[in-house]
N, C-alpha and C positions, 0 to 999 in steps of 0.2 A: 326680584323675583317675579316671574311673569306667571299670572294665574288666568285659566280660561274663567268665563262667567257664563249665565244666563239668567233671563227674566222672565217670570211666569206672570200671569195676571188674567183678569178677564177680557176677552174678545168673542164674543157668541160662544161663551162659555170658558172655563179655566184650563188654560194650555199655556204651551210655549209662545212666547211674543218675540223674542231676541236670544242668540247665543253667538259666542265668538268661535265656536266650532260645531261640527256636526254632531249631532247626539243620535246615538243608535236608538233604536226601538226599545231594546230591553234595558236601555237608562233611563229614557222616558217614561217608561213604565213603572219606574221608581221614583223619579223626580215629579211629575205630576201630581199625585195625589197626596205628597208631602209638602209640596209648594203650597196646596190649598187650605185654607182654614183648618185649625186641628178641631173644629167643634162648632156648633150651630148656636151656641150660646154666646151671649155678650157680656164681657166681663173687663172692666175698667184696668184691671191689673195687668191684661194680657191681651193688649190691643196691638201689641208687637212682642215678637220671641225669636230666638234662635233652634234651627236644626242642625244636628251633624250627624253624618253617618257613612260607613263606606260601602263600596259597591261590590257586589260578586264577579270576580273574574274581571274587574275594571280596575286599571290602575289609576282611581281617582276617591278623593276623599270629598265628601258636598258638605260643604259649611253654608247655611242659608239665614237670611234674615225676613221674615214674615211680617206685613204691616196689614192691618184691616184697610181695605179700600173706601171709606168712609164717602168720598166723594162721589163714587159709583151710584148711578140712581138704582141699581139693581141690588140688594141687601145680601150680606154675606161673601162680598168680592174681598180678594185679597191680590195684593202686589208681594211677589217674592224674589228677592235677588240672591242668586246661589254662585258662590264661588267654588269651582271644580279644582282642588289642590291635588297636584300629581302626588303620588306617595312618596317619589324621591325627594319631595321638596318639603313635606308634611314636618317632617324633624326639624327643618330649618324654618319652620313658620315664624314669622316674628309675633313677638308678645308685644301687640302696640299698646300704648297709654289709652286710645282713644279709638274703641272698635267701630265707633260709627263710620270712621274712615274708611274701614273694609266694604261697606254697603252704601248702595245710593237706592235711596225709593225715587220712584220717575216723577216729575215735577209736571209733566203734562202729558196728558194720553196721546199716545201714538209717537213720542219722541223718546225712539229706543235705539239710537245708532250707536250711543257709547257703550252699549251693553254686547255691540257685534265684534269688539276688538278686545283683546287680551288686557287684563289688568296688571299694571306693573305697581309693587308694592315695595318701599324701603323699608329696611330695617328700621325700628325707632326705639327709644327706650322703654325697656319692660316695666313690668307693673310694680316694682320693688318700692316705690315712693307713692303708689297709689293709696291714698286714705281709704277710697271705698273698698279695696283689695283687703289690706290690712286688718280694717274693722270687721270682715266679714271671715277672719282667720278660723273660727270655729265651724263654720259653714264648709270651709274648704277643707279641714281635716275630717268632717263627717264625710262628706264627698268622696275624698281620698280614700277613706276606709273602708267605703264602700265598694269602690274601684276594686280593691284588692282583696276583699274577703266576701262581700256579699254577692248570694245568688241575684239573678236576673229575673224580671225587670224591676228596677229599683223606682218607687214612687215617692216624690218629695213635695210636700204640703208646702206650698208659701203663698202671699198675698199679691205678687207681682213677680213676672219674669225678671224684671230687672233686677230683681236682687240674686237671681244666680245667673245672668247673662256672663257678666266678667269673669265669675268662677269656672263656669264652664270654657270659657275662652282661654283661662289662664293653665288650667288644667289639660287641656287637650293639646296646648302651644307649648306646656312644658314637657309634658309625658312622652307626646310624639306618636308615629304610627306604631311602632313596635310594643309599647305597653297597651295601646288601646286598640289593637287591630280588631275591627270587628265589632268595635263598641260603639254606642250610638246614644244620641240624647235630644230632649228637646226641652227648652223653657219655657214652654207655654202650651201644655198639652189639656186641651178642655176634653178631649175623650181619649180612648186607649189608641195609641198611634202605633202603625204596623210597619215594616220592612221586611220585604220577602215573608211575608205571613206570621212574623215573629214580632212582639211588642219591641219597642225602641228600649235601651237597656235602662237609660235614666230619663225620667221624665218629671218636671216641676208641674203641678198641677194647683189651682185652686183649694184650698184647703176644705173649700164646702165639699168638692166633690171627689176627694182623692179615695172615701170607702168605695164608692161607685164604681170609679174606674177600675179601683184593685178588684172589685168582683168581677168586672168585665174582662180582665186581663188574666183571671182564673189561675193567676200563679206569681210570684214575685213578692218581695216586701215590701212593706212602708217605712222610711227613714224616719225614727223618732227624734224628739227634740232631747232625748236624754245625753247626757255628756257621757262617752263612753270612757274606760280608763286609759291614761295614757300609754299608749305603745311607742317602747323606745325605737322599734325599726319602722314606725311610721313618723316617726320625729326625724330619722334620718332621712328619707326620703323627701320630707317636706325641705328640710335642711339643703340637701343638694338639688332637688328638682323644682321648688316652687320659690322659696326663698332667697336661693343661691347664696347662702351663708357659708356652705362648705361643698368641697367636691371630691371628698375622699371616696365616698359611693360609687360615684360616676367614673372616676379613675380606675377604681377596683373593676366595676364592670366594665369595662373596655377593654381590660389586659384578657378577659375571660372569652374564650373562642366561642362564637355562636352566630347561626345565621339571623336570629331575632331576639331580643331582650323584651320577652312578654312579660306581661304583670305579675307572673307567677314567678317568674325568672327574678325579677327586681324585687319582688317582696322577700324571696330565699336571700337574695345577695344582703337585702339589708337587714334582715336577721343575723345573717352570718357576721357583718360587720358590727353590729352590736356584742356579738360573740367575742370577737377578736378584740376588741376595744375593752371587754369588761372582764375577760377572764386572765388569773393570774398565772396559771398552769394551763399548757395546751391540753386539750381534749377534743380529738377531732369527731368524737362521737356526737358533739353540738353542732358540729358543721352538718352533720346527715339528719339530725333532729330538726334541724330549720329548712330541710327541702321542703317545698309545697309538694303535696302527692300528684299534682297536674305534670310537674316537670318530667321530661323524657330522659331514661337514661344517659344517654350521650348528655345532655346538660347537667346532670348531677355529677357526670364525671368530669366535666369540663370545671364546672364550679369548684368542685374538691380538689383538684390537682392545682389549680392556678392558688386556691386559699392555703392551701399547705406551703406552697413556696411564699406566699406572703409572710406565713407565720415564721418563716427563716429567714426573710430578707432584712429585718430589722430596721436600721434607718435608712436604708435603701427602698424598703417597702412604701407600700401607698399609708399605711396605718401607723409605719415607725414603731413597730412592737417585733419583739423577738420570743419564740418559745423554743424550749427545749429539743433539740434533736432526738436525743434519747427516748423522752415521752412521747414524742409523735410516732416513733418508730416502735415503741412498746404497743402503742394502740394500733397501729396498721397491722403490725405481724399477728395481732388477735381478732382482725376482723372475720366476718364470716366470708363465706366464699361468694355470694352475691356482692358484699360491702366491697370485697378486695375486687373485684371486677372493675371497681372504680378508679384503682391506683394504676397509673402510668409508671412504665419501668423508668423512664427519664427523671420523675417526680422522685424515686426512689434513690436513684443516684446522685440527683444534687443533694437530697439529705445525708446520705453518705459523705460526698465530697465535703459538705459543710462540717460534717462532725469532724472528719477526719484532717480540718485545718486547724482545730482545736486542740486534738489529742495526739500524743506521740505513741501511744501504745494501745493495747486493746482496752475498749472501755466496760471496765468489768463490769459496772450496774446492768448495761443491756445485757452483755452477754450472758451473764448469770440468770436474768430475767428469760432470757430465750430458752436457755437450756432446761430451765425448771419449771416452764409453763406451756400450758397447750397452746400450740402455733398454728397458722396457716403455712401453706406451701412458700410463701413469700417469707416467712419466717425461718423456714428451714435454710432458704437460699442465704438468708441475712448471715446464720450462724458460720456458713461455708465463706461469705465475704469478709467477716468479722476476722476469722481464722488466718486469711491473708493477710490482714494487718499485724497479727498478732508477731510478738518477738519472745524470744527465749526466756526472758524474765516473764511474761505473762503466763507461760505455762507453770512455772514455780509459783505463781501467786493463785493461779485456778487450782492446781493440786493442793495447796495448803486448804482448802476450803470445801472445794467440789471435786469428787473423785469422777462424777459424769462428766463435767466440764474438762477434767484433763484428759478423759477418753476420748471425747469429740475433738480437742485441738490436737492430739497426737494424731489421729486419723485423717484429718483433714489438712495438718501441716507438720509432718514427722519429724522435720529438720528440728522444731523445738525442742524435741526430746534430749539433743545434745547439750542442753545446759547443763554445765557442772553442777549447780546447785540443787538440780532435781535430785542427783546422786548421792547427795549429803544429805538428803531428808530422810524420813522414815521408812523403815521398811515397806508400810501399808503403801507409801507415796511410789516408791520405785515399783513395786509389783503392780501398783495400777497404771502406770506408764507401759510398763512390759507386755501386761494384757492387751492393753491397748494397740499397741504394734504387732501383736499377732494377727491381727485382721488387716492389716496393711501392706499393701504391694510394695512399699519403700523397702521393706527387709529383702527383698529380691534383689538389690542393687548392692554387690559387693563393696562398692566405694562408700555407701551411706552407713552399710552394717559396720564396716571396719571403722569408721570415724565413730559410730555411736559406741560400739563395744571398747574401743580404745579409752572412750573418756569415763565408761562405767569402771574398766580395769583400774583405771589411775585414780579413781575418786570415792567408788563404793565400798563400804566396809561391810557391808551386809551380807550374808550369806544367800546368794540367790542364782546359784550356779546352775542348780536342777532347772529354775525358771527360763533361765538365759539359753539352756539347750533346747528345753521344750519350744521357744522362740525362732532360734535360729538353727536348730539342727545340729549335726556333726560340723559344720561350718565353725562353729563357736570354739573348738579346738584349735583348727587352724589360725583365726583370728587372734587369739591368746598368743600361740606360738610365735607367731609374726610380730605381735606387741612387745615380747620377751627380749627379741633382737634389739630393741630401742631401749628397754627399761629394766633398768639394772637395780630396782629396788627389791631387797630381797623379802621384805615384810608384804610389800602387794603382789609379788610373784606366789610367795607361799600361800598369801589369802585365795589366790584363783587357780590354783595350781591341779585342785581338784577336778576341774572342767575337762582334763585329759582323760578321765577315767572314759568318757562318752565315745573317744575315738582313740583307742590303744594304738591302734595302725598309723594313726597318723603320727601320735607320740613317738613312737618307735623309728618311724622315719625320718624325725626330725631330730634324732639324737646325734646322728652323725655331724651334724653341722651346729650343734649347741655348744655353746661357749659360757653357758651359766651354769656355775655351780649347785644353785637352788635345783635348776631344771634334771642335772643330772643325780643330784642326791635322791630326788622325787621318785625314780626308777623302782626303787625296793619297796616304796608306798603304792604304786599304782599300777604295776605289774604282777600278775599271777605266776610265780616260777613254775607251776605245774601246768600253764597253758601252752598250747604248741606256738602262739605267737612269741613266747619268749626265745625261740629258736631264730628269729630274725632278727635279733640282737646280734651282733658279732663278738665273737670270744675276746676281740681286742679290746673292745668295749668294757668288757667286764674286768679284764685284767687291769686296763689302765684304770677303772673305778676303784678295783681294789688297792692298787698302788698310792691313788692320789687322796683317796677317802677313809680308808678302812687301817692300812698297814699303822699309821701312827696315831689311830683315833685313840682315846681315852676312855671314851663312853662305850662300857662293858653291853650296856643294853643295845645301843647302836650296832656294836659289832655282832652280837647275836642274832639280832634282826638278819644282818646282813648274811651271817652263814647260814641261816635258814633260808634265805633267798637264794643262794649262789648253788647251795647244794642240789638242788634239783635241776640245777640248769646242768652242772657237771655231769651227773647221773645220766641227762639225757643226752650229753653231747657224742658225737661221733668221734671228736677229737680231743688228745690228751690237754689239759691245762697245766700249766707251771705248777711246780711242786708245793712252792710257797702258798698259792691260792689254793690248793687242794688240799694242802694239809690243814690250813688254816678252816675250812669248810667242815671236813672230816673230822677233824680233832675238836672244834667247838660243839659240834653235835654231839660227839661220842661222849665229850666230859657232861653235857647237860643229861644224857640219858643215864650216864652211869649215875647220876645224882638222883635220877628219877624226877627230874624237875621237867623236862621236856613236855610241852601241850600234848595232850592225847590227840587233839583234832589234826594238828600238823603232822604226829606220828603215822596217823590213818593215811594221811596222803603220802606221805615220803615213804611207808611201806611199800606203796605200789611199785615203788620203783627198785627194791631192794630183792636181792635173791633168796629163794628159801632155803633153808638147811637142815630139813629133815623134821619130822613132827614133834620130835622129842627136844628140838635145842631150838625149835621156833619163836619159842617166847623171849630168847635171848635179844634184844634188841642191838646190845652193843656187838655181839657177834654178828650180827647180820651187816650192820655196816662195816665191821673191818671185813668181813667177804664181798661186799660190794665193790671197797676200795681195791681190794687184791685183786679182784675179778676185771677191774677197768686197769690194772696194770701199775697200780700206785704202791710203791714200797716203802711205808714209813711206820714208826713205832708210834702208838697212841698212848698218851700219857695216863 
């Protein structure tokens, strides 16, 4: 790696002595003050120290080492060797086993030629086996904790700069520019050091001076020696970035889209990695709780979605863990609107794809949860998505336990209602499905409606004719009659024949084409012989009906019912009926009248069709009936 460098020291004042590049006035304005001694006091433990800081609007990080120039005649002089590391190289900056190789103190005044050429640094073995660093682990932990949590500036009391030189080199070399962007440090601050008029973020100061410097800074915190409670998230950061014992966090972070992984980003991800490895069940709320408040919404969104994918990936993921898709979806579908904005559509699709590689039918636990809880707009969409995966058996399962679930499934996927088992269920369940269909556009489809009603006709034993008519309208009669042409089950037809009352005209129009005895026999039950519609039935039908179903019938009640039905038809007809059918009708009613057992309500309707015979004989019902027969031209003797 090629690094630019500069040397500062005394030559008629403290200023730049040599550099490998031309330095702008803005950079020199920062470099020269910070390359001078950090204070006027002479302190044995701080005769040499390190300083590191970023420039505003400059593509460099300055890493300097300063020495007291005791060889100079003038007291208070210093040498400072500054490495100007390009920000693009900072993340690759090698963790060297001997930091002294980075810096070179001038051996002779005036011999500065080596500083006018860029410095070439080869990567070397890092600090892992360095005893001094390992022994400083508590200090590293303390500094790291302040890096990620404490306000700035942080003052650190020490007996010498060397206590922290390697620590700061290791931390800055390990965490890189993204985490430490803008962060600055000095391991030998004899007074409050400033960059761009602000105190350096981390200043190692003599223990005896720490309170005075803290007062002059007028802000910040003093790092104490007390051991803080061990934080799992900090352990993860140390393991990944400092000790290199693990790389799960780094691998996880690298999967998350981000322009830069700052300290708040790293800390949030570390906390989430702890959550992922410690939770036995998925709870995405713990992800959100782990976010540092300083994160932008986009950062939170990117972290959240990648983390959800990690929760699904199992052995293919960074953490080799897997959480329940259903539990994740339960949480996401009940998020607040603000939280929901973080969820990307691709993430939800991935969750559903994962879920439906494991189940072959509707996940009832999730579906039931969604329809019985207050959900967000994503939850509503989820219900629609789940319905698309539902099978007929799923509707059967839902209707058995949850009427609202049945209603939703039928609306979203009406074809589920064609499941025969639904129509073998209780009346309550059947009515629930029918009511759901009323609000569905699917019943406008003749093909669907016929398929469904055929299933109902063949299966249901419940009396739901009225509800079917309310749902399908008069079309239900046509559907039923069409169905009878291919279904010859007498019991099934008898069960549904009552539907025809909702469209008698359709029923009458069907009669000439009917080949089913049960349909024929239902005429006297369904049609009012006193209505004008009865005249739409041809006399041939009535004649055939009489000779097929009445002449040889031994059921007297049925014969009487037919007589009461056909007599008004004959009376209203403009043509003569054969004597056998006419005689049967008149004679049967005459006999009933003569015995006084003819129904009064029926008589009131029948009498409207009979001729009057004078006020003194009008009470004679039998005589009126005889006169009616005679008037129509029928000549036969009544029994």
